Structures are given as C-alpha cells and as structure tokens.
C-alpha positions in Angstrom: 205.1 232.0 256.3 205.8 231.0 253.1 206.3 233.1 250.4 203.2 232.0 248.7 201.3 233.4 251.5 203.1 236.4 251.9 202.6 237.1 248.2 198.8 236.6 248.6 198.7 238.9 251.9 200.8 241.4 249.8 197.7 241.4 247.3 195.0 241.9 250.0 197.2 244.7 251.7 197.2 246.3 248.0 193.6 246.3 247.9 193.3 247.8 251.1 195.3 250.4 250.2 194.0 251.7 247.1 190.3 251.5 248.6 192.0 253.9 251.5 193.8 256.1 249.1 190.8 256.3 246.7 188.3 257.4 248.9 189.8 260.5 250.3 190.7 261.6 246.8 187.3 261.4 245.8 186.3 263.6 248.5 189.0 266.2 247.8 187.6 266.2 244.0 184.0 266.9 245.4 185.2 269.6 247.8 186.9 271.5 244.8 183.8 271.1 242.5 181.5 273.9 243.4 184.6 276.4 243.0 184.9 275.2 239.3 181.2 275.0 238.6 181.4 278.3 236.5 184.2 276.7 233.9 181.9 273.6 233.1 180.8 270.2 234.6 183.7 268.4 234.0 184.5 267.8 237.7 181.2 266.0 238.1 182.7 263.1 236.0 185.6 262.8 238.2 183.5 263.1 241.6 181.5 259.9 240.2 184.4 258.0 239.4 185.9 258.8 242.6 182.6 257.4 244.4 182.7 254.3 242.5 186.6 253.7 243.0 185.5 253.9 246.6 182.7 251.4 246.7 184.6 248.9 244.2 188.0 248.9 246.0 186.6 248.9 249.3 184.2 245.9 248.5 186.9 244.0 246.7 189.4 244.5 249.8 186.3 243.2 252.1 185.8 240.3 249.8 189.5 239.2 250.3 189.4 239.9 254.0 186.1 238.0 254.3 187.4 235.0 252.4 190.3 234.6 254.3 188.6 235.2 257.9 185.7 233.1 256.8 187.8 230.1 255.9 190.0 230.2 259.3 186.7 230.8 261.3 185.1 227.4 260.0 188.3 225.9 260.7 188.5 227.3 264.2 184.8 226.3 265.0 185.2 223.0 263.6 187.7 222.2 266.4 186.4 224.5 269.1 182.8 225.4 268.7 182.7 227.8 271.4 184.7 230.1 269.4 181.6 230.9 266.8 180.7 234.2 268.9 184.4 235.7 268.3 184.6 234.4 264.5 181.5 236.4 264.0 182.9 239.6 265.3 186.1 239.2 263.0 184.0 238.8 260.0 182.0 241.6 261.0 185.0 244.0 260.9 185.9 242.6 257.8 182.5 243.7 256.4 183.1 247.2 257.8 185.6 247.7 255.1 182.7 247.9 252.5 180.5 249.7 254.5 183.4 252.5 255.0 183.5 252.7 251.2 179.9 252.8 250.7 179.6 255.8 253.3 182.9 257.5 251.7 180.6 257.2 248.2 177.7 258.7 249.7 179.4 261.8 251.3 181.5 262.3 247.5 177.8 262.3 246.0 176.3 264.6 248.8 179.2 267.2 247.6 177.6 267.4 244.1 
C-alpha cells in the first residue's frame, strides 16, 4: 500500500473509533442522569449531545465505508458479474455502522 492509501485508511479508522467511543459515553451520561435530577437538568443537554454524536459520527464512518466498498464493488462486478451478491452483503455490513449509531442514540434518549 502506498502512503496515501494508508493515510486515507487512517482517517476512516479515526471516524470509526470516534463513533465507537462516543456511543458508550452517551449511554453512561444518560444512565447517571436520574441520580442528578434533583441538582438540575444540566445532564439532559449532555445526553442529547451524546445521542447526536453517536448518530453523526456513525453516519460519517458509514459514508466513508460505503464509498470505499461501493467503488470497489463496481470494479469487481464489472470484471465478474457473478460477484454482485457478495458485494451487496459487504455494502450492507457497511450500512450497519450507521444503524448501530442510531440504535445507540435511541437507547440514550430512552434513558431520559
């Protein structure tokens, strides 16, 4: 691999890492929220930020993954049309990253 490709893969990995780190942090913020309810509603804003970060970063990571896998899939299918089913499976796995972020956000918002 060239240095350029490694740089792009590193950026994509950072998006994925942020999505995986932001989601549990948001859940932890939302779980500690009822104990702080008497002190004020400051925790609610943090829970909304955590939910937004979970969805936003997961969608960014999913977009990067779909862009890479989609372009590779088109190249593979143009050479071997029988690979179409396999490439769709890989695209579905990449879309699962965004769905994971949405599920985490729903879990955070249900704790409020």
